N, C-alpha and C positions, 0 to 999 in steps of 0.2 A: 743558244744565242745563233747558234748554225741557220737557224728556221727563222729568224728573225731577218737575219742577213737576206736570204732568199725572198720573204717576201717582200721586204722592203725595195728592191732591187725588181724586184715582179711590175709592185705598183708604181715604180717612178718608169717604167716603159708604157703603161697607160695612157701618161699626158704629151706623148710624143707623136709631131707631125709625122708621117710617111714621107717616104725618100722624094716623092715631086714637088713638096712644095717646101724641100728645109730648108734650112736659113731666114726663116720669115721669123718673128714672133707672134709668142700669144698673144691676144687682143681680147682680157674678159670679156664678157655680156650674161644679162639675167633675160630671160623670158619667159610666161608662163609656169613658174618656178621651176624650170631648167638652169641651170649654170653651165656655160660654156666656154673653151678656148677656142677661141675662132682663129685662124691662118688664112689670111689672101693675100692671093696676087691674079689680080685681073689678067684675064676672067674668072679664074679657079678658085674654090678658095674648101680649106677642110675644116672641119666643128667636130671637135672633141667633147664629151657631154662629159661633166667634173660631179657633177652631183650621185648622188647615189638613189634608191629606189627604181621604182616597174615603171618604165615608159607610158603614157597611154600611147598609143597608133594614131589617133584621131589627130593630139594634138602638139605631137611633137614633129611635123613636118610642120607647121604654123612656127614655132619655136624658135625651129632652127633660122627659117626666112625673119622672125624677127629680129634673132642675133646678130645676123650678118648683117643687116642693115644698119641698128647700131653700131657695129664695130666700121665699117665700110661705107654707109649711104647708098649703099647698091640693092637692089631688087635680086631676087633669086631667079633664073632662067625657069620658066615651065616647064617641067617633068625632068630636071636636070639633075636631081635629088639622089645620091647612090649609098649605098652601104648601109649601116644597122644603126641601133639606140647608141654605140658609144663611141664610133668615126662614122660622120656622114661627109659625102664629098658631094660638089657639085659646080658649078656655072652660077656667074651673076651675070646684070648689066647692068651697067654704069652709066651714069648722064653725063 
């Protein structure tokens, strides 16, 4: 039972936005077989990947950009992506 509680708490933290965009609600998006929670505050965003499986390094950046556009209507600024396959940060340009 103790092990189950510890695992549950650890997994809960996996979908938590980092401190610098705290207070913003997650908006769900899907793109290119990935599912994401997108946290955005113009001009910054954070994307948390919520599906399992090994991401493809060739398609993942494009999928993040598509998810951000679905949720915000904004484009990802060229060269602004940082982070890893679980938490990706970046800047966006909005019309």
